[in-house]
N, C-alpha and C positions, 0 to 999 in steps of 0.2 A: 353498557360496559359494566362488568361485574368485578367488584373488589373482593379478593379472596386472600386469606393468609395461607391456605393450603391449596396448591394448584396442581395436584397430581392428576386430576381428571383431565386437565388441559394437556398435560404432558403425555398421558396415555393415548388420548385422541390424536395428538400430533403424530405419535409413532405409528398408529394404525393407518392414518389417512395417507401418509406419505411413504410407507414402505413400498419398495419396488419388487414386484413379483417376478417369477422366472420368465425370462424372455430369451429369444434366440441370440447366440453369440454374434458379435459384430464381424468377426472373421475367425477362421480356424484352419488348422492343418491336422494331419494325422496325430501329431504329438500335442499340440496346444490349441486352446480356444481363448479368445479375448472378448471381454464384454465390459459394459459401463453401467450395469444394472444395479446401481447403488447410489446413495446420496453423494453428490459431488462428482460422480462419474461423467467424463466428457472427452470425446474426440470427434472429429468431423467425418473421417472415413478411414477404413482399414482394408488392406488387401494382402493376400498371401502370395509370396514368391514361390516359384517352382522348387527352390531349395528348402522350403519350410520356414523361412524367415518372413518378417512382416514389414510392410510400409504403412505408416500411420500419418495422416494429415491433421494438423491442428489449426482450427480457425475460431474466430470469435463467435459469440452467441448471436450477433446481429451486425448489420452493416454500419450501424451508427457508432460502434466502438472506435474510439480514436486512440486512447492510450493503450499501449501494447502490454497486456498482462497474460501471456499465452499459457493459460491453465490447461493442464491435461491430467486425467486420472482414469485408469483402467485396471482391470485385473486379468491375470493370465492363469488359466488352469492347465496344469501339465499332467499327462498320464503317468509319467515316471521322471526320475532325475534325468536332466538333459540340459544342453546349452540352448539358450534362447537368444535370438538376435532380432532387434527391432530398430528400424530407422524412423525417427520422427521428422516430419517436414513442416516448416513454419512459413508458408508462402507469403503471409501478410504481417509477419512479426519476426521474432528471433528467439533463440533458445535462452530465455531469461532464467529459468529455474533449473537447478541441479536436481535430478530425480531423487525422490525419497521412496524407500522400499519398506514393505511390511508383509508378514505372512499371516497376520490375523486382523488387519484393518484397524488396529488400535496402537500397536507398538511400532515405531518408525525409526529408520536409520537412513542416513545419507548414503547414496550409492557409492561404492568404492571408486576411487579416482581412475583405476585402470579398466573400469567397466563402462565408461562413458567417453565418447569422442564427439567433439563439436567442431563443425566445419569452420573454416576461416571466416566465412560470411555470417556464421551463426544461424544459417537457415536450415541446417540439418544437424540432428543429434542421433548418434548411433549408440544403442544400449546393448551390451553383450553380457549375459548373466548365466551362471550355472545355477539352475533352480532345482529344487526337490519336487517330488510328486506332491500335488495339491495346488493351493492357490497362492499367488504372489501379487500383491497390489503394487502398482507403479504410479506415482503421482508427482505433480509439480511441488506440492507441499504436503505436510501431514493432513489427513482428512479430519478436520474439526467441523463436523456437520451435525445433523440433528441429534444423534445419540450423545455427542459431547456436550451440546448445549442443554439437553434434558438433564444430564447428570449435574451440570453446573447449576442450573436453575433449582434442582432439588437440594443441592448443597446450600445455595443462598436461602432457599425457603426454610431451612432448618434453623436459621439465625433468628433469634427472638425479636430483633429490631427491624427485620426486613419484611416487607409486604410485596406481593406481586399483583400487578394489574395487567390485563390484556387490553391495550389501548387501541388496537386496530387489527385488521387482517390485511395481509399482502394481496396482490392481485390473484394469486392462486389459492388464497384462503388460509395461509399459514398465520398463526398469531404473532403479533409484535408485542413482546413482553416489556413492561417497565417494572423494575425492581427498585423499591424506595424505602428510605427510612422515614421516621415521623417528621411531620411538617415543622420547619423552623423558619425564622425570618430570613435566613440566608441559605442559598442552595448551590451545590456543585453538581454539574451535569457531565456525565460520561457516556460517550457514544461508541458503539462497536460495530464492526463488520459492515460498513456501508459498501465496501468493495469486496466481493466474495473471495478473491484469490489471496487476500492479504492476511494470511494465517498468523505470522509472527505478531502482528498487532493484537490479535485475539489472545494469544498466549500472554502478552504483556498486560493486557487489560485484566485478565483473570488474576494474575499475580498482584497487580496494583490494588484491585478491590479486596483481595485477601488481607492486605495490610490495612486498608481503611476500616475493615470490619473486624480486625483482630481485637483480642481482649488485652490490650496494652494501655498504659496510662495515656500515651499520646493519642491513640485512636479514640479512646473514650472521651477525652477532652474535645477532640475534633468533632465527634458526633453529637456532643452536647450543644455545640454552637451551630453546626452546619447540617442541613439535610442533604441527602444524596439521592439523585435521580440517575439510575443506571439503565441504559438501553443496550443490552449485550449483543443483540443480533437484529440490526435494522433491515437487512436484506436477506431474509430467509429463503426466498425463491431463488435468488442468485446463487446462494451457497448450495442449496439442494440440487440445482441443475448444473452445477459446475461452470457457472459463467465467469468470464474474465473480469467484468467491470460493472455490468448493468443489472437492474432488476428485470422482472418479466415485462415491464412496460418500455423496454428498450431505452432506459434512462439511467444516467449516472446519478445516483442519489446525492452525491456530494457536489453536484452542480445544479441542485434543485432547491437550494435554500433561499427563501425569499420568493421563489416562484410557486413552490408547493403544488406541483402538478401531480405528484404521486402520493398514494395513500400512506406510504411509510413516513415521508417527511411531513406531510400534512398533519398526521397524528401527533408528531412532536410539536409542531407549531400550535396546535390546539391545546396541548398540555401546557405550553409556555403561556398562552393566554390565560389559562386558569390560574397559573402562578401570579400573574400580574393582578388579576382580580382579587386575590387574597393578600396582595401586598408583599409577596415573597420576592426577594431580590437575588437574581443570579449573580454569583461572584467569580465563577471560574467555569470554563468548558474545556474538556479534553476529548479529542476525537482520535481514536486509535487506528493506525494504518500500518502499512509496510511499504518498503521502497527498494528499488534495485540499485540504490547507491552503494558505495563501498561498505564493507562490513561494519556498520556503525548505527547508532541511534541518532535520529535527526528530528529537530523540532522546528516547525514553521510557526512563527509568532507575528505579532504586530511589529511595525517598524518603530524606531526611536521617536519619530514624529507623531505617532499615534498614541496618545496618552490613555492609559488605562487606570481603572480603579478596582483593586489597589494598584498604586503606581509602582513601577519598577519590579513587578512581581517576577517576570522572567529572569531578569538579571540576578536578582537575589537568590531565586530558586536554583538556578544553574551554578552559581558560585558556591552555594552550600553543598551541592552534589559533588562538584569537582574537588572540594576540600576533603570529602569522604572517599571519593573514588579517583585519586590523582592519576592512576594508570589507565582509566577507562576513557576512551575517546568517543565523544559525542559532539554533534554539531548543532549550532543555533543559527537558523536561517530566517531572519525577519523578512516578511513579504507584505506589500501593501494589501490591505483588507478589501479593497474595492475591485480587484482584478477578476475574481471568479465568484459566482453565487454559491460558495461552499460554506460549510458549517463555521469554519474559523471566521470568515468575513461577516457572516450573518450575526453571530453572537456578539462580535465586537461592535458592529454598526448599531445594533439594536439595544445593547446593554452597556457598552463601554467597558466591558470586562476583559481580562486576559483570556484569550481563546487560542487554543493550541491544536495543531495537527501533529500528533505524536507518532512518529514513524520508526519502525524497527526494520533493519535490513533483512531482505529476503533470506540471506544465508547467514544471518547472525548465529553465532554459536549458542545453542539452546541452554547450555549450563550457564553461560555468561548472562544471557537474557534473564534467567530465573534468579541469578545472584544480584544483578544490578537493579532490576525494576523495583524491588522493595525500598531501596535507598531513595529513588525518585519519589515514591509514594510518601515516605516518612518526611522528606524535606518539603514536599508540597504541603503537607499538613502543618508543619511547623511555621512555614511562611504565611499561610492563610490565618493561622491563629494569631500572628503578629499584626494582621491587617486591622485597621481602624474601621 
């Protein structure tokens, strides 16, 4: 395991190793062709109707997937301006995501209301679009894949207080990056993208970390006391392959904590063992996700009967945020930590600390997400600075 301050070589190799070359379209008509030959691209099957429209079936990456996160992502190349009609079929799930559209793979917009029809059973979604000549990407969520993470890692690497380590490789050989500040006696751990489809959680995590690393008096005081361990992308294989839920080992990483059967979670467990040997004390864990709940932010926490150190952190944190954001609706949902072998339960059981699953709604307004997340980050820092 190599410790490096500049890790551009890793990023370059990552881009070369996993770029998808030119392949045959998944289906085509005289006017259109459809493919998934890009990071995050995924559909199960595609057929062309006699009228030139398309039927696409969406299925999970493997038969072990239980929770329905019916990800889809494909691109359509049109010979000229024309009307495009596609019906998506979800035989094992439902139309959870409202389609997002892009003409460059980077800038995204929600599909217009009149362009999408969902059946009463939510098993079928029909998309009708007027497209220009060229390429149109259609995806369940914005494609925050390898290029997005490479740009973010480069940005983090430019901060003089941050160092990057590759702590492991995924099953398919992609690096698992840890980004960290200097060692302190107390540490805050932030986990990202255990579940590939949960894009809004990745957006919130990036905004949150921007605030923690900002050149403000609050952030500087916070970093003087606490070390940060940031794992931006725990499931790079799932993200690259357009999985709903699992890594390439047919495993939900957020049900592998304490079991550690997968390289991705085992690497974090070994990292934590190193902290314990140095006498470093975890003080808080945040695990960023997304949810199909109503358009809101949701926190799963410990119950009132599960005592944490620092005590009452969740109550105080959320009260301070609500005072600053009285019009912003977010939910606090305490859940017993022994139910599932997830990160929240593992960190509470092993360290007695506040451990949160931080969920952003699938269809959360992106401007609101970017405006409110910094407040959560600032009040988290203030509350931890008060801790004894």
